[in-house]
N, C-alpha and C positions, 0 to 999 in steps of 0.2 A: 534714056531709059532702055534697059536691056530687054531683049526678047523674053528671057527667062522670068524677069520681074513682071512683065506684062501678062505672061501666061499665068503666073501665080495670082495676080490680081483678078484676072478673068475667072480662074478656078474658085477663088474665094467669093467673088460676086455670085457665081452660079450656085455655090453651096449655100450661101446666105439666102438666096432667092428660093431655093428648094426647101430649106428649113422654115423660112417664113411662110411658104405655101402650105406645107404640112401642118405647121402650127395653126395657121388660119382655119384649115379644115377641122383639125382636132378641137379647137376652141368653139367652132360653130356646133359641133356635135355635143360638146359639154353644155352649151347654152340650150340647145333643143332638149337634151336629156333632162336638164333641170326644170325646164318649162313643163315637160310631161310629169315630172315628179310633183311639181307644185299643183298642177291640175288634178292629179290623183289625190293629193292631200285635200284639196277642196271637196272632192267627191266624198272622201271618208268623213270629213267634218259634217257634211250635210246628211249623210247616212246615219251617223251617230246621233245627230240632233233629232232626226225622224224617229230613230229607235228609242230615244228618250221620251218621245211623245206617245209612243204606242201603248205603254202600260196605262196611261191616263185614259186613252180611248177605250181600251179593253175594260177598265174598271167602270167607266161611264156606261158602256153598253151592257155590262154584266148586271148593273142595277135594274135594267129593264128586261133583259133576256137571259135569265139565269140558266135556262135549259140548253144553251148553246155551247156547252163545255168543249166539244170537239173543235169548233171554230176558234175558241179562245186558245186552245192548245196549239192549233195550227199557227196562229198569230205569234204565240210565244216562241215556237220552234223557228219560224221564219225570222223573227227578230234576232234570235241567237245565231242563226246562220249568217245574217248580215253582219253582226258584230264580230263574228269569228272569221270572216273572210280575209284571207291574206293576199290573194292574187286577184287580178282583174277577172279572170274566168270564174273564180269562186264567188266574187262579188256579183257578177252578172247573174249567175245561177241563183244566188240567194235573193237578189233583187226580183227575179221572176217569181220566186216563192212568195216574197213579201207583197208583190202586187196582187197576187191571187188571194192571199190572206186578207189584205185590206179590202179587196173587192167583196169578200164574203161578209166582213164586218159591216160595211156600208149597205150591203143587201139586207142584212138583219135590221139595220136602222130604218130602212124603208118600211118595214112591217110594224114599226112602233112610232106613230105620229107624235106621241108625247116626247119620245127620245129626240126626234128630229127637231123639235121645238126647244129642247133643253139648251139653255144658254152656254153651259160648259161644252156640250157636244158640238154646238155650232162653232164656238171659238176654236176647239181642237180641230174640227174639220177644216176651218180656214187656215190654221197654222200648218196642217198637213198639206193642204193644197199649195201654200206658199213654199214649203220645203220641197215638195215635188217639183215645182217650177225651178227652184234653185238646183236641184239634183240634175234635172234635164239640161240646164244651162252649163253646169259644171261638166256633165258628161260630154256635151258638144265641144267644150273647150279642150277637154282631155283628148277626145278622139281626133280633133284637129291637130293638136300637138303630136299625138302618136303618128298620125299620117305624115306630118312634116318630118319627124325623126326617121320613120321607116323609109320614106322616100329618099332621104338624104343618105342613110346607111346603105341603101341598095344601088345608088347611082355612082357612075364613074366620075372621078377617080376616088371619091370618098370611100367606096367599098374596099378598094385596095389599101388605102391608108388605114382604115378601121381594122382590116384583117391583120395588118402589120403591127400597129401600135395601139389600136383602140380596144376597148372592151365593151363597146356599146352594142346592145342587142335590140332587135325590133320589139315593139310593144304590141300586146293584144289590144284590140278595140273593146270598149265597154259597150256591148250591145245587148239590149233587152227588148227583143222584138215584140213580145206580148204586151208590154206596157205601152209601146208606141201604137199598136193596133187598138188597144183599149182607148187611148186618147183620141184616135181618129174616129173610132166608133161612137164615142160620146159627143163628138162635135155636132152642133145643131145642123139640121138639114134646112137649106134655104131653097124655096121654090117660088118662081114668079108666075 
């Protein structure tokens, strides 16, 4: 075997190794990006489901508290904002509005014992709590995926490869601080 052929084989092996390495990094970015897209899709599905429940809640409460037009308008606007959100930041801002609007609706319900005992209202409240739990789980899954993708994009050597051939961008986290504070505030206090 001649030296020229050996050098050519070594060069080919090195090129194949480099291409394989770059392809592996690129494919890992594709997988992480798709996982974040899937997680975002899960969030939007749950937000839409909750938005579909909101008119039923409003109508049920309206039957008991007809004079609360401003609150009902606030809920309707918050629902529209959630449904119209296109980005994570828009959805987080709309989610904050929705949390406040729903808080007002349920505060109104507290003033009407017969509403709190209404079977439809209790069922809707249960469905809303279930969907809220699902939104929180989907949000955690999305944020974990966004963290993994963002970390991968920013670390060496992936950052160099992404800058050369990739088109992957870091993702915003879906953070709604007010809803988390409300959840913590509503937790029962335990004293011994």
